[in-house]
C-alpha positions in Angstrom: -13.3 -12.7 -8.4 -12.6 -12.9 -4.6 -9.6 -10.7 -3.7 -8.2 -13.5 -1.5 -8.2 -15.9 -4.4 -6.4 -13.6 -6.8 -3.9 -12.1 -4.3 -0.4 -12.4 -5.7 1.2 -12.7 -2.3 2.4 -16.2 -1.5 1.7 -16.2 2.2 -1.1 -18.2 3.7 -3.7 -16.4 5.7 -6.3 -18.2 7.8 -10.0 -17.4 7.7 -9.6 -15.5 11.0 -6.7 -13.5 9.6 -8.8 -12.5 6.6 -11.8 -11.6 8.8 -9.5 -9.4 11.0 -8.0 -7.7 7.9 -11.4 -7.1 6.3 -12.9 -5.8 9.6 -10.2 -3.2 10.0 -10.0 -2.2 6.4 -13.7 -2.2 5.6 -14.3 1.5 6.2 -11.2 2.5 4.3 -11.7 0.2 1.3 -15.2 1.3 0.9 -14.5 5.0 1.1 -15.4 6.7 -2.3 -12.0 8.3 -2.6 -10.1 5.1 -1.9 -12.2 3.3 -4.5 -11.0 5.8 -7.0 -7.6 4.1 -6.7 -9.1 1.3 -8.8 -8.9 3.7 -11.8 -5.1 4.1 -11.7 -2.5 1.7 -12.9 0.3 1.0 -10.4 2.6 -1.7 -11.7 2.0 -3.9 -14.8 -1.7 -4.4 -14.9 -2.3 -3.9 -11.2 -4.4 -1.0 -10.0 -3.2 1.2 -7.1 -6.1 -0.1 -5.1 -5.1 -3.8 -5.6 -1.4 -2.9 -5.0 -2.3 -1.4 -1.6 -4.5 -4.5 -0.8 -1.5 -6.8 -1.6 0.8 -4.7 0.5 -1.6 -4.7 3.4 -2.0 -8.5 3.3 1.7 -9.2 3.1 2.4 -6.6 5.9 -0.1 -8.4 8.1 1.4 -11.7 7.3 5.0 -10.6 8.0 4.0 -9.1 11.3 2.2 -12.2 12.4 4.5 -14.9 11.0 7.6 -13.3 12.3 6.0 -12.3 15.7 7.2 -8.7 15.3 4.5 -7.3 17.6 3.6 -4.4 15.3 0.2 -2.7 15.8 -2.1 -4.4 13.3 -4.4 -1.4 12.8 -1.5 0.9 12.1 0.1 -1.6 9.7 -3.1 -2.3 7.8 -4.2 1.4 7.6 -0.8 2.6 6.6 -0.4 -0.1 4.0 -3.9 0.5 2.5 -3.2 4.3 2.3 0.5 4.3 1.4 -0.2 5.1 -2.3 -3.4 7.1 -1.8 -2.2 9.8 -4.2 -5.1 9.7 -6.7 -3.5 10.2 -10.1 -2.0 8.1 -12.9 1.7 8.5 -12.6 2.2 7.0 -16.1 0.3 9.8 -17.8 2.2 12.7 -19.3 1.4 15.8 -17.2 4.1 18.1 -18.4 6.9 16.7 -16.1 5.8 16.5 -12.5 5.1 12.8 -12.7 8.8 12.4 -13.5 9.3 13.0 -9.7 6.5 10.6 -8.7 8.9 8.3 -6.7 10.0 11.2 -4.6 6.7 13.1 -4.1 3.9 10.6 -4.0 4.3 9.6 -0.4 3.7 13.2 0.6 0.6 13.4 -1.6 -0.7 10.1 -0.2 -0.1 11.4 3.3 -2.0 14.6 2.6 -4.9 12.7 1.2 -5.0 10.3 4.1 -5.0 13.1 6.6 -7.8 14.9 4.6 -10.2 11.9 4.4 -9.3 9.9 7.5 -8.3 10.5 11.1 -4.9 8.8 11.3 -2.4 8.9 14.1 1.3 9.9 14.0 2.5 6.3 13.6 0.2 5.7 10.6 1.4 8.9 9.1 5.0 7.7 9.5 4.1 4.5 7.7 2.8 6.4 4.7 5.5 9.1 4.7 8.4 6.5 4.9 7.3 3.7 2.6 9.6 4.9 -0.2 12.8 4.6 1.7 15.6 4.2 0.5 14.6 6.2 -2.6 13.6 9.0 -0.3 16.8 9.0 1.8 15.7 11.2 4.6 12.3 9.5 5.2 13.8 6.6 7.2 11.2 4.4 8.9 11.5 4.7 12.7 8.8 2.3 13.8 8.5 -1.5 13.3 5.2 -0.8 11.5 6.8 1.5 9.0 9.7 -1.0 8.4 7.2 -3.8 7.8 5.1 -1.9 5.3 8.2 -0.5 3.6 9.6 -4.1 3.1 6.2 -5.5 2.0 5.8 -2.7 -0.5 9.2 -3.4 -2.1 8.4 -7.1 -2.4 4.9 -6.7 -3.8 6.2 -4.0 -6.2 8.9 -6.3 -7.5 6.4 -9.2 -8.0 3.9 -6.9 -9.7 6.5 -5.4 -12.0 8.1 -8.7 -13.0 5.1 -11.1 -13.1 2.0 -9.0 -13.6 2.8 -7.2 -16.8 0.3 -6.0 -19.3 -0.2 -8.4 -22.2 1.3 -7.0 -25.4 -1.2 -6.6 -28.2 
């Protein structure tokens, strides 16, 4: 099914918006390591990959609709890579996943730096997306604030409305 038809975000994007998003994110979304995010559950029945796509689309929409003037490439790249940690945080691993909320932003940032050439502002978006849980990682740019807010909203929607069906 077409991503745009199944996106849970309620905002309306034009064909031009979708083209711009797809053009910027194409090399990231088609990277073999990023595609691995499809194998990990994020919230409810949503994969980490789809979660990042939802956050990217909503971040783009917030920036555009509210005329915030954030750099679109930074917003989209940071949003798509903000949870690029490549593990299933629901799986029992002897205890380190208990700290997932506090450590995954750092792991996602390390992976993003390893596989992509990202600037300091994009690094901040990834590092700060878990504020206020990570109290000392306060977003300092409008791009980081936008992605942080979009991530909270999308996570809430996925957790409440996209639950796994009970068998």
